[in-house]
C-alpha positions in Angstrom: 0.0 0.0 0.0 2.9 2.4 0.8 4.3 1.8 -2.7 0.8 2.5 -4.2 0.6 5.8 -2.4 4.1 6.9 -3.4 3.2 6.0 -7.0 0.0 8.1 -6.8 1.9 11.0 -5.3 4.6 10.8 -8.0 1.9 10.9 -10.7 0.5 14.0 -9.0 4.0 15.6 -9.1 4.4 14.8 -12.8 1.0 16.4 -13.6 2.1 19.5 -11.7 5.4 19.7 -13.6 4.2 19.0 -17.1 0.6 20.1 -17.0 -0.7 16.8 -18.5 -4.4 17.5 -17.7 -6.8 16.3 -20.4 -8.4 19.1 -22.5 -11.9 17.6 -21.7 -12.0 19.3 -18.3 -11.4 22.9 -17.4 -10.7 24.5 -14.1 -12.7 27.4 -12.6 -16.1 25.9 -13.5 -19.0 24.9 -11.3 -20.9 21.9 -12.4 -24.3 20.8 -11.1 -24.7 17.5 -13.0 -22.7 14.6 -14.1 -23.2 15.5 -17.7 -20.7 18.3 -17.4 -18.1 16.0 -15.9 -15.6 13.6 -17.3 -16.0 9.9 -16.3 -13.0 10.3 -14.0 -14.8 13.1 -12.1 -18.4 11.9 -12.1 -20.3 10.9 -8.9 -22.1 7.6 -8.9 -24.4 6.8 -5.9 -26.4 3.9 -4.7 -29.2 4.5 -2.2 -29.7 1.3 -0.1 -32.2 2.5 2.6 -33.6 5.9 3.6 -31.5 8.1 5.9 -33.0 8.3 9.4 -32.0 9.5 12.9 -30.2 6.7 14.8 -29.8 6.5 18.6 -26.2 6.5 19.8 -24.3 3.4 20.8 -22.6 5.3 23.6 -20.6 2.4 25.0 -18.6 2.1 21.8 -15.6 3.8 20.1 -15.1 3.9 16.3 -11.8 2.8 15.0 -10.8 3.7 11.5 -7.8 1.4 11.3 -4.7 2.2 9.3 -5.5 -0.8 7.0 -8.6 1.1 5.7 -11.2 -0.8 7.7 -13.7 0.9 10.0 -15.1 -0.9 13.0 -17.1 -0.3 16.1 -15.5 -1.5 19.4 -17.4 -1.9 22.6 -15.5 -0.5 25.5 -17.5 -2.5 28.1 -17.5 -6.0 26.5 -14.1 -5.3 24.7 -15.5 -6.8 21.5 -16.0 -5.7 17.9 -19.7 -4.9 17.1 -19.3 -4.5 13.3 -16.8 -3.9 10.6 -17.2 -1.9 7.2 -14.7 -1.8 4.4 -14.7 -0.1 1.0 -15.8 -2.0 -2.1 -12.5 -2.6 -3.9 -9.1 -3.7 -2.9 -7.4 -0.3 -2.9 -8.2 0.6 0.6 -5.3 -0.4 2.7 -5.0 3.1 4.3 -7.2 5.1 6.6 -6.0 8.6 5.6 -9.3 10.3 6.5 -11.7 11.1 9.4 -15.3 10.5 10.2 -18.2 12.9 10.7 -21.4 11.8 12.6 -24.7 13.5 12.3 -27.9 12.2 14.0 -26.2 8.9 14.6 -25.3 8.5 10.9 -21.5 8.1 10.1 -20.2 9.7 6.9 -17.0 7.9 6.0 -14.6 8.8 3.1 -12.3 6.0 1.9 -9.0 6.7 0.2 -10.2 5.0 -3.1 -12.8 7.8 -3.6 -15.8 6.0 -2.0 -18.0 7.6 0.6 -20.4 5.6 2.8 -23.3 6.7 5.1 -23.4 4.1 8.0 -25.7 3.3 10.9 -23.5 3.9 14.1 -25.3 1.1 15.9 -25.6 -1.8 13.4 -22.9 -0.9 10.6 -25.7 -1.0 8.1 -25.1 1.2 5.0 -27.7 3.8 4.0 -25.9 4.8 0.7 -22.6 4.5 -1.1 -21.1 7.1 -3.4 -18.0 6.9 -5.6 -16.2 10.0 -6.9 -14.7 9.2 -10.2 -14.3 5.6 -11.2 -12.2 2.6 -10.5 -10.0 3.1 -13.6 -9.1 6.7 -13.1 -8.3 6.6 -9.4 -9.6 9.4 -7.3 -7.9 9.8 -3.9 -9.6 11.1 -0.7 -6.8 12.0 1.6 -6.7 14.0 4.9 -10.4 14.8 4.6 -13.1 15.2 7.2 -16.6 15.3 5.7 -18.0 18.8 6.3 -21.8 18.5 6.7 -24.1 21.5 6.8 -27.5 22.5 5.2 -28.1 19.0 4.0 -24.9 18.7 2.0 -21.5 17.0 2.5 -18.5 18.9 1.3 -15.3 17.1 0.5 -12.1 17.7 -1.7 -10.8 14.9 -4.0 -7.5 14.5 -5.9 -7.3 12.6 -9.2 -4.1 11.4 -10.7 -5.2 12.3 -14.2 -7.8 15.1 -13.8 -6.5 17.3 -10.9 -8.5 18.3 -7.8 -12.3 18.9 -7.2 -14.5 20.2 -4.5 -17.7 18.2 -4.3 -21.0 19.0 -2.6 -23.1 15.8 -2.1 -26.7 15.4 -0.9 -26.5 13.7 2.5 -29.8 11.9 1.8 -28.4 9.7 -0.9 -24.9 10.8 -1.7 -25.8 12.2 -5.2 -24.0 15.2 -6.7 -25.3 18.7 -5.9 -22.4 20.6 -7.3 -18.8 20.3 -8.3 -16.0 22.8 -8.8 -12.7 21.9 -10.6 -9.7 23.5 -8.8 -6.7 25.0 -10.4 -4.2 22.9 -8.5 -3.7 19.1 -9.1 -2.8 18.5 -5.5 -5.3 19.5 -2.8 -5.7 17.5 0.4 -7.0 20.3 2.7 -10.5 19.9 4.2 -12.9 22.8 3.5 -14.5 25.1 6.0 -18.3 25.8 6.2 -19.0 29.3 7.7 -22.0 31.6 7.3 -23.4 29.9 4.2 -20.1 29.7 2.5 -17.4 27.2 1.8 -13.8 28.3 2.2 -11.0 26.2 0.6 -7.3 26.8 0.0 -5.8 25.4 -3.2 -2.1 26.0 -4.0 -1.6 29.8 -3.7 -5.4 30.6 -3.8 -8.1 30.8 -1.2 -11.7 30.5 -2.5 -15.0 31.2 -1.0 -18.0 29.5 -2.6 -21.8 29.9 -2.1 -22.5 26.6 -0.3 -25.8 26.2 -2.0 -24.8 26.8 -5.6 -21.1 26.3 -5.7 -20.7 29.8 -7.2 -17.3 31.4 -6.6 -17.8 34.5 -4.4 -14.2 35.5 -3.7 -10.7 34.4 -4.6 -7.5 35.6 -2.9 -4.1 34.8 -4.3 -1.0 34.7 -2.0 2.7 34.7 -2.8 3.1 31.2 -1.3 1.1 28.0 -1.1 -1.7 27.9 1.6 -1.5 24.5 3.3 -3.1 25.1 6.7 -6.7 24.0 7.5 -9.0 27.1 7.5 -10.7 27.8 10.9 -13.0 30.5 12.2 -13.8 32.3 15.4 -17.3 33.1 14.2 -16.3 36.4 12.7 -13.1 36.0 10.7 -11.2 33.3 8.9 -7.7 32.1 9.9 -5.3 30.1 7.7 -1.6 29.3 7.6 0.8 29.2 4.7 3.2 26.4 4.0 6.0 28.5 5.5 5.7 30.6 8.6 2.7 33.0 8.2 -0.7 32.9 9.8 -3.3 35.1 8.2 -6.5 36.6 9.5 -9.0 37.3 6.7 -12.4 38.9 6.4 -15.0 36.3 5.3 -16.6 38.6 2.7 -13.8 39.9 0.5 -10.9 37.8 2.0 -9.0 41.0 2.9 -6.0 40.4 5.1 -6.8 41.9 8.5 -3.4 40.9 10.1 -0.6 38.4 9.6 1.5 36.7 12.2 5.1 35.4 11.5 6.3 32.5 13.6 9.9 31.4 13.5 11.5 31.4 10.1 12.8 27.7 10.6 9.3 26.5 11.4 6.4 25.7 9.0 4.0 22.8 8.2 1.0 23.8 10.4 -1.5 21.9 8.3 -4.2 20.5 10.7 -2.4 21.7 13.8 -4.6 24.8 14.3 -7.3 25.4 16.8 -9.5 28.3 18.0 -10.9 28.6 21.5 -11.6 31.5 23.9 -10.3 34.4 21.6 -7.1 32.4 21.1 -5.6 30.7 18.1 -3.3 27.8 18.9 -0.9 26.3 16.2 1.6 23.6 16.3 4.5 24.5 13.9 7.1 21.9 13.0 10.8 22.8 12.6 14.1 21.0 11.9 15.6 21.9 15.3 12.7 23.3 17.4 9.0 22.8 17.1 6.5 25.0 19.0 3.0 25.5 20.2 1.9 29.1 19.9 -1.0 30.9 21.4 -2.1 34.0 19.3 -4.6 36.7 20.2 -7.3 36.2 17.5 -8.2 40.0 17.5 -4.8 41.6 17.5 -2.6 38.9 15.9 -0.1 39.1 18.6 1.7 36.3 20.3 0.5 35.4 23.8 3.0 32.7 24.6 5.1 29.9 22.9 6.2 26.5 24.2 9.2 24.9 22.5 10.0 21.3 21.9 13.7 21.0 21.0 15.0 18.3 18.6 11.4 16.9 18.3 8.4 17.6 16.1 4.8 18.2 17.2 2.7 15.7 15.4 -0.8 16.5 16.8 -2.6 19.0 19.0 -6.2 19.2 20.2 -8.2 21.2 22.8 -10.0 19.6 25.7 -11.5 21.5 28.6 -9.4 24.6 28.1 -6.2 22.7 27.8 -4.0 21.9 24.8 -3.1 18.2 24.5 -0.7 16.8 21.9 2.1 14.4 21.2 5.5 14.6 19.4 7.4 12.4 16.9 9.5 11.2 19.8 6.5 9.9 21.7 6.1 12.8 24.2 2.6 13.2 25.4 1.9 16.7 26.8 -0.8 19.0 28.2 -0.6 22.7 28.4 -3.0 25.2 30.0 -4.2 28.3 28.3 -1.4 30.2 29.9 1.2 28.1 28.3 2.1 26.3 31.5 2.9 22.5 31.3 0.3 20.6 33.2 1.3 17.1 32.3 4.1 15.6 30.3 5.3 12.0 29.9 7.4 9.7 27.5 5.2 7.0 25.9 6.5 3.6 24.9 4.1 3.4 22.0 3.9 6.0 19.2 0.3 7.4 18.5 -0.8 7.4 14.9 -4.2 8.8 15.5 -6.1 11.6 17.3 -6.6 11.6 21.1 -10.1 10.8 22.4 -11.1 11.6 26.0 -13.9 9.4 27.7 -16.0 10.6 30.6 -13.4 9.4 33.1 -11.1 12.5 33.5 -8.1 10.2 34.3 -8.1 8.3 30.9 -7.5 9.0 27.3 -7.3 6.8 24.1 -5.1 6.8 21.1 -4.2 4.3 18.5 -0.7 2.9 17.7 0.6 0.2 15.4 -0.3 -2.5 17.9 -3.9 -1.3 18.5 -6.0 0.8 20.8 -4.2 2.2 23.9 -6.0 3.3 27.0 -3.7 5.6 28.8 -4.1 6.1 32.6 -3.0 9.6 33.4 -2.7 9.0 37.1 -0.5 5.9 36.8 1.1 6.9 33.4 0.2 3.4 32.3 -0.4 2.3 28.7 -3.0 -0.4 28.5 -3.5 -2.2 25.2 -7.3 -2.3 25.1 -7.7 -3.8 21.7 -4.7 -5.6 20.1 -4.5 -6.0 16.3 -4.0 -9.6 15.2 -1.1 -8.5 13.0 1.2 -5.5 13.2 1.2 -3.2 10.2 4.4 -2.6 8.2 3.0 0.6 6.4 1.3 2.7 9.1 0.1 6.0 7.9 -2.5 7.2 10.3 -5.7 6.1 12.1 -8.7 7.8 13.5 -10.8 7.4 16.7 -14.2 8.7 17.7 -16.0 7.9 20.9 -19.8 7.8 20.2 -21.6 10.3 22.3 
C-alpha cells in the first residue's frame, strides 16, 4: 500500500510539472450535474435505505484502522460490534476522518468512495463513488464537512486534478462540483455563514455553499496549506512556510498576519480556536513550537518549544491543549502556556486523542492497536490488540460515540 501511495503522489507531481491535464476538463467551472463532468470526475451513488436518525451506541468507540477498515469497538465488553470496508481492494489506508450527524456516520475511503453508515448496526444507507475505479480518485486528509443537507469534500485525481464536491446527504448524489486550479489538494474545506472556504495552492476560494458559485478568490505569494478555521467572525489560515493570516470572510481581505519562527512551517491541521485564542503547532528541523495568538490583534500570547522533536498532533480539551510529538512525548498545556502534564510514551500514537467521561483516561491508536492511557498511573494499557502489526502505518482515527 505504501508503494501504491508513493506511485500516486509521484503521478500528481508529474502532472504539476508538465501540466498533463486532459483538455476535456477545465478549471474554474462549477458543475451541477454529471453530464458536465468527465467519467473520471463523475459521482455515482447507490441508495440502499432511507437516511433516518439513529440512537447513539454510547458504549462504543469507532476505530478507523490504518489498514482502511472501519469498526465499532464496545468499550465495556471489549469486543467488535461490526466492521465496514470499502468496495474494492485499494483501501489499505485510513488517511481520513469520520463525521457523525444524527447517529449516521459519513466515512470517506482513500479510493474515492464515501459511505453513510448506521452507528449502531454498521448497516449502510448509501454509497457514493467520486470518479471511477479506472481513473483513481484519492480522498486523503479529509473530514466530511456537513451542513445545510450537504456533504463537502475535496478529492484528488491522478489524471484530472482536484475537485471540490457537494453531495446530498440523503443519498450521496451530486449537488455541485468545482474543478480547482491545483492538481494537488488535500485540505479539508470550512463551512461558515453559508459559504465554503477552501485553499488550493496559492489561492483561497469562498463559494456559495448552496450553488457552488465562486464568491471571492484571494491569491497569496506562497502556497496555503493550513486548514482554515473561524472564530465566528473571521477566517484564519496558515501558509506552507511561517505565516498565519486573519482574513475577512466577505472579501478575503488580510486583517493581520503573524510570522512565527523562520525555521518553522507545516502547520496543516495543527490549528485550533478557543476563547479568543488561536493555537498552532509549527514543526521545525531543530525546534517545534505550540503558539497561542490573540485572535483579534494577531499578537503572540505565549510559545512553548520542543527541542529536537516535532509536534505531530494538538487538540483542545476543557481549556487545555493536548498533543504528542514524533519522539513519543505526550503533553498537556493550560491556556497560559504552562505545562500541566508531560510523559514519554512507549508506544507511538498514529491517531487523534479521544477523551472518555473518566477524566483520568484517554485513548489513542498505535501500530499494535487501541491504547487506553491512565493519566494517574502513566500506564499504557492495550485495550484492543490487532492480530497483525502493520508494516506501512500512515494514520488512524478514533471517535467515541456520544
